[in-house]
C-alpha positions in Angstrom: -35.2 14.7 4.9 -32.5 13.3 2.7 -30.3 10.7 3.9 -26.5 10.2 3.1 -24.5 7.3 4.2 -20.9 8.1 5.0 -18.0 5.8 5.0 -16.9 6.7 8.5 -13.7 6.0 10.3 -13.9 8.3 13.2 -10.7 10.1 11.9 -10.4 14.0 11.3 -11.7 13.9 7.8 -14.8 11.9 8.3 -15.6 13.9 11.6 -15.4 17.2 9.5 -17.6 15.7 6.7 -20.6 15.0 8.9 -21.5 18.6 9.8 -20.4 19.7 6.3 -22.8 17.5 4.7 -25.6 18.6 7.1 -24.9 22.2 6.3 -24.6 21.7 2.6 -27.2 19.1 1.9 -29.8 19.7 4.6 -29.6 15.9 5.4 -29.3 13.3 8.0 -26.0 11.4 8.1 -25.7 7.7 8.7 -22.4 7.0 9.7 -21.2 3.5 8.5 -18.0 1.9 9.6 -16.5 -1.5 8.5 -14.5 -3.3 11.0 -11.7 -5.0 9.1 -9.5 -5.4 12.2 -8.5 -1.9 12.6 -7.2 -0.5 15.9 -10.1 1.8 17.1 -12.0 3.0 20.1 -15.1 1.0 19.3 -16.7 1.8 22.6 -16.5 5.5 22.1 -17.0 5.6 18.2 -20.7 5.8 18.6 -20.5 8.8 20.8 -18.0 10.5 18.7 -20.2 10.1 15.6 -23.4 11.4 17.2 -21.5 14.4 18.8 -20.3 15.2 15.2 -23.9 15.3 14.1 -24.4 11.9 12.8 -28.1 10.6 13.1 -26.9 7.2 13.8 -23.6 4.9 13.6 -23.6 1.3 11.9 -20.7 -0.8 12.7 -20.4 -3.8 10.3 -18.1 -6.8 11.5 -16.2 -7.6 8.4 -13.2 -9.4 9.9 -13.9 -12.8 8.9 -15.0 -12.0 5.5 -12.2 -9.7 4.8 -9.8 -12.7 5.4 -12.0 -15.3 3.6 -13.2 -13.2 0.7 -10.4 -11.0 0.1 -7.0 -12.1 1.7 -7.2 -15.8 0.9 -7.7 -15.1 -2.8 -4.8 -12.6 -2.6 -2.5 -15.2 -1.0 -3.5 -17.9 -3.4 -2.8 -15.5 -6.4 0.5 -14.5 -4.9 -0.6 -10.9 -5.7 2.0 -8.1 -4.8 1.6 -4.7 -6.4 4.9 -3.7 -8.3 6.4 -6.9 -6.8 6.4 -5.6 -3.3 3.3 -4.2 -1.9 1.0 -6.8 -0.2 -2.1 -4.6 -0.9 -3.4 -4.2 2.6 -5.4 -1.1 2.1 -6.5 -2.1 -1.5 -7.8 -5.6 -0.4 -10.1 -4.1 2.2 -11.7 -1.4 0.1 -14.0 -3.5 -2.1 -15.5 -5.2 1.0 -16.1 -2.0 2.8 -17.6 -0.4 -0.3 -19.9 -3.4 -0.8 -21.1 -3.1 2.9 -21.5 0.5 2.5 -23.8 0.3 -0.5 -25.8 -2.5 1.1 -26.3 -0.5 4.3 -27.1 2.8 2.3 -29.9 1.0 0.6 -31.2 -0.7 3.7 -31.3 2.6 5.5 -33.2 4.4 2.5 -30.2 6.6 1.7 -30.2 8.6 -1.7 -26.5 9.2 -1.6 -23.1 7.9 -0.3 -20.3 10.1 0.7 -16.5 9.3 1.5 -13.5 11.1 2.7 -11.2 10.0 0.1 -8.9 12.9 -1.5 -8.5 13.6 -5.2 -5.0 12.5 -5.3 -5.5 9.0 -3.7 -6.4 5.3 -5.0 -9.2 4.9 -2.5 -11.6 7.3 -4.4 -11.5 4.8 -7.2 -11.8 1.7 -5.2 -14.8 3.0 -3.0 -16.7 4.4 -6.0 -16.3 1.4 -8.3 -17.4 -0.9 -5.4 -20.5 1.4 -4.7 -21.4 1.5 -8.5 -21.2 -2.4 -8.5 -24.0 -2.7 -5.7 -25.9 0.6 -5.7 -25.4 2.3 -9.1 -28.5 4.4 -8.7 -27.1 6.2 -5.6 -25.3 9.7 -5.9 -21.6 9.8 -4.7 -20.3 12.8 -2.9 -16.7 13.2 -2.4 -16.3 16.5 -0.2 -12.4 16.8 -0.8 -13.2 17.2 -4.5 -15.6 19.8 -4.1 -15.3 21.8 -0.8 -13.0 24.8 -0.1 -11.2 23.2 2.7 -7.5 22.9 1.8 -5.5 21.5 4.7 -5.6 19.8 8.0 -5.2 23.1 9.7 -8.4 24.4 8.1 -10.3 21.2 9.0 -9.3 21.8 12.6 -10.5 25.4 12.5 -13.8 24.2 11.1 -14.5 21.8 13.9 -13.3 24.4 16.5 -15.8 27.0 15.2 -18.6 24.5 15.6 -17.6 23.3 19.0 -16.8 19.7 17.8 -13.8 17.9 19.4 -11.1 17.0 16.9 -9.9 13.4 16.9 -6.2 14.5 16.4 -3.1 13.6 18.3 -0.1 16.0 18.1 3.3 14.4 17.5 1.8 11.2 15.8 0.3 12.8 12.7 1.2 10.3 9.9 -1.6 9.5 7.8 -2.4 5.8 8.5 -4.6 3.1 7.4 -4.7 -0.2 9.4 -6.6 -3.5 9.5 -6.0 -7.1 10.2 -3.5 -7.5 7.4 -1.4 -4.4 7.8 -0.6 -0.8 8.9 0.5 2.0 6.4 2.2 5.1 7.0 2.4 8.1 4.7 3.2 11.8 5.0 5.4 14.1 7.2 9.2 13.2 6.7 8.2 10.4 4.5 7.2 12.8 1.7 10.8 13.3 1.1 12.3 10.1 -0.5 15.7 11.1 0.8 14.7 10.9 4.4 15.4 7.6 6.2 12.0 6.4 8.0 12.0 7.0 11.7 10.9 3.6 12.3 11.1 3.6 16.1 8.6 6.3 16.6 6.4 5.1 13.8 5.9 1.3 13.8 2.6 0.0 15.3 2.8 -3.8 14.6 6.6 -4.6 14.5 9.6 -4.3 16.5 12.4 -2.4 15.1 14.6 -5.3 13.5 17.6 -4.2 15.4 15.8 -4.5 18.7 14.0 -7.8 17.7 15.0 -10.9 19.9 18.7 -12.4 19.3 17.2 -16.0 19.3 15.4 -17.1 16.1 11.9 -18.6 16.2 10.7 -21.4 14.1 7.0 -21.8 13.0 5.1 -24.1 10.8 2.2 -23.3 8.6 0.0 -25.9 6.9 -1.9 -25.0 3.9 -4.9 -26.7 2.3 -5.4 -25.8 -1.5 -3.4 -22.6 -0.9 -5.0 -21.2 2.2 -3.2 -21.6 5.5 -5.4 -23.4 8.0 -3.0 -24.5 10.8 -0.3 -22.7 12.7 2.2 -24.9 14.5 -0.3 -27.9 14.3 -3.2 -26.0 15.7 -6.2 -25.4 13.3 -7.4 -21.9 13.2 -10.1 -19.8 11.3 -8.5 -17.2 9.1 -8.8 -14.1 11.1 -7.3 -15.8 14.2 -4.4 -17.2 12.4 -3.5 -13.7 10.9 -3.8 -12.0 14.3 -1.4 -14.7 15.8 1.0 -14.4 13.1 1.0 -10.7 13.3 2.2 -11.0 17.0 4.8 -13.5 16.2 6.2 -11.8 13.1 5.9 -8.2 14.7 7.9 -9.4 17.6 10.8 -10.3 15.1 10.5 -7.3 13.0 9.3 -9.1 10.1 7.3 -7.5 7.2 8.5 -3.8 7.1 8.5 -2.3 3.8 9.6 1.1 2.6 8.4 1.9 -0.9 7.7 4.4 -3.5 4.8 3.3 -5.6 2.8 4.5 -8.6 -0.6 5.6 -7.8 -3.5 5.0 -10.2 -3.9 8.8 -10.7 -0.5 9.1 -12.2 1.7 10.3 -9.2 4.3 8.7 -7.3 3.8 8.2 -3.3 5.9 6.9 -0.7 4.9 4.8 2.3 6.1 2.5 5.0 4.1 -0.7 5.3 4.0 -3.1 8.2 2.6 -6.6 7.1 4.2 -9.3 9.5 1.6 -12.0 9.0 1.1 -11.3 5.3 4.9 -11.3 4.7 5.2 -14.8 6.4 2.2 -16.3 4.7 3.2 -15.3 1.3 6.8 -16.4 1.8 5.6 -19.9 2.9 3.0 -20.2 0.2 5.4 -19.3 -2.4 7.8 -22.0 -1.0 5.0 -24.6 -1.2 4.1 -23.7 -4.7 7.8 -24.3 -5.7 7.3 -28.0 -4.4 3.8 -28.6 -6.0 3.5 -26.7 -9.3 5.4 -27.5 -12.6 7.5 -25.1 -14.3 5.1 -23.8 -17.0 2.1 -23.5 -14.3 4.4 -21.4 -12.3 5.5 -19.2 -15.1 2.0 -18.4 -16.3 0.9 -17.9 -12.6 3.4 -15.2 -12.3 1.7 -13.3 -15.2 -1.7 -13.8 -13.5 -0.3 -12.6 -10.0 0.8 -9.3 -11.5 -2.5 -8.6 -13.2 -4.4 -9.7 -10.2 -2.5 -7.3 -8.2 -3.0 -4.5 -10.7 -6.8 -5.0 -10.8 -7.1 -5.1 -7.0 -5.0 -2.0 -6.7 -7.1 -0.2 -9.3 -10.2 -1.0 -7.7 -11.6 -3.6 -10.3 -12.3 -6.4 -7.8 -15.9 -6.7 -9.0 -15.0 -7.2 -12.7 -15.3 -10.1 -15.2 -11.6 -10.2 -15.6 -11.0 -10.5 -11.8 -13.6 -13.3 -11.7 -11.6 -15.1 -14.5 -8.4 -14.7 -12.8 -9.9 -16.0 -9.5 -11.2 -19.0 -11.4 -7.6 -19.8 -12.8 -6.1 -19.5 -9.3 -8.6 -21.6 -7.7 -8.0 -24.5 -10.3 -4.2 -24.2 -10.0 -4.3 -24.2 -6.1 -5.9 -27.7 -6.0 -2.6 -29.3 -5.0 -0.9 -26.5 -3.1 -1.4 -28.5 0.2 1.3 -29.2 2.8 3.5 -27.9 5.6 6.0 -25.1 5.4 8.5 -24.3 8.2 10.1 -21.0 8.4 12.8 -19.3 10.7 12.0 -15.8 11.7 15.0 -13.6 12.9 15.6 -9.9 13.1 13.3 -8.9 10.1 14.3 -11.9 8.0 12.0 -15.0 7.0 14.2 -18.1 6.2 13.2 -21.4 4.8 13.3 -24.2 7.3 11.9 -27.1 5.2 8.7 -28.1 3.6 6.5 -31.1 2.5 3.4 -32.0 0.5 1.5 -35.1 -0.7 1.4 -33.4 -3.9 5.2 -32.8 -4.2 6.7 -33.0 -7.7 10.1 -33.2 -6.2 11.5 -36.7 -6.8 14.9 -37.7 -5.0 15.8 -40.0 -7.7 15.3 -37.4 -10.4 17.0 -34.5 -8.4 19.9 -36.6 -7.2 23.2 -36.4 -9.1 23.2 -40.1 -8.8 21.5 -42.1 -11.6 18.1 -43.4 -10.5 15.6 -45.7 -12.0 13.5 -42.8 -13.5 16.2 -41.3 -15.4 18.9 -42.4 -17.8 21.6 -39.9 -18.8 21.7 -41.2 -22.2 18.3 -39.9 -22.9 19.6 -36.3 -22.5 21.4 -36.6 -25.7 18.4 -37.0 -27.9 16.4 -34.4 -25.8 19.0 -31.7 -26.2 19.2 -32.5 -30.0 15.4 -31.9 -30.4 15.4 -29.2 -27.9 18.2 -27.3 -29.7 16.9 -27.9 -33.2 15.5 -24.3 -33.7 19.0 -23.0 -32.6 20.8 -25.4 -34.9 18.4 -24.3 -37.8 19.0 -20.9 -37.2 22.8 -21.3 -37.1 22.6 -23.1 -40.5 20.7 -20.3 -41.9 23.0 -17.6 -40.8 26.1 -19.6 -42.0 24.4 -20.1 -45.5 23.6 -16.4 -45.7 27.3 -15.6 -44.8 28.5 -17.8 -47.5 26.2 -16.4 -50.0 27.3 -12.7 -49.1 30.9 -13.7 -49.2 30.4 -15.1 -52.7 28.5 -12.1 -53.7 31.2 -9.9 -52.6 33.9 -12.0 -54.4 32.0 -11.7 -57.8 31.5 -8.0 -57.2 35.3 -7.6 -56.7 35.9 -9.7 -59.9 33.6 -7.5 -61.9 35.4 -4.4 -60.6 38.9 -5.7 -61.6 37.6 -6.4 -65.2 36.2 -3.0 -65.3 39.4 -1.5 -64.2 41.3 -3.7 -66.8 38.8 -2.7 -69.6 39.3 1.1 -68.8 42.9 0.9 -68.8 43.1 -1.1 -72.0 40.8 1.4 -73.7 42.9 4.3 -72.3 46.1 2.8 -73.5 44.8 2.4 -77.0 43.7 6.1 -77.2 47.1 7.1 -76.0 48.9 5.0 -78.7 46.7 6.6 -81.4 47.4 10.0 -80.0 51.2 9.5 -80.0 51.2 8.2 -83.8 49.3 11.4 -84.7 51.8 13.4 -82.9 54.6 11.9 -84.8 52.7 12.4 -88.0 52.4 16.2 -87.3 
């Protein structure tokens, strides 16, 4: 019998897809779930998958790999899609797709199915990842081919087959969560005029107004762009992110309401919670300000934008992304040191930083003259630095003089012409007068 591997989450869509695949493809379904730190009933997930008709459930623990292979490269790059979104969903998809493809091959599957809709970004991310590791396998996307049109029809489909629906009334936002973030879409958020109802929506964060009145200070230590210690304690990546989520979430840090541009061309609105990510990215940026020179920082901004776009668009396994990662790794060699931040009611404030690779020199930065700087040197520097401006100004002045001279010559020619015409006209008039007298 044909085997199909399904990217399984245990949600409504994938619960419906299992019986749909069996009915339409006469197949066995191998449900595959990648654990990237999402909140889930892991103990009951296998029972849920089997009761929906799956042959078996394979759970892959990807939490550490998610942090080490996806999140830390993202942090080092400083990547934020459209300068705001910390790419929580996008960062997890390549790793899940790779694990899904590897599991499908190991299980002897001939096809892979996923529950992504035709409107979303995830269909692109999953399928590009699958093609990178299992290009020979067929890909089935039920939402692009079946006749089910809505959540209500999905519920009716399950009811008709006696399958319990994993659906909670009153909390029906479309969500994606993992160790890095929680995203919320749908319902009242689909109208951009509506203010988000944060108090009933948030999962990681406290509403900032209800966060503690007393600020909390924390210290992060980075090694070559990667956070390795929190408040002096060494931690592996997944532990550090989880700990920061609790601290930052308590203070209402990392809440973003954003309208973004999807790859398929439409705009969508979502509310994101990324407490640990927001703290880490802010601290990392502060450390870079201390350790990178002006031109390196400027070019890295361009790289960060392109990195974010590639990740958002599903091109994690591409030659360009490999090249960008190589550049980022190179430039992060000196981004080492400590950063202190102050957390208070949704805000992340800077509270000091230090690095053995700091390019900040007090004798240079101070208004007082130090041994490394002579104010007289500035004159020659400014003369050379402003030379292109000076040359352009001289050129413009020269052109203006030439234009004025040309205009003056033109006026002179016009005056001569007028005089000549007048003289000629006067001579004819005199001849005409003499002829009249003669007559």
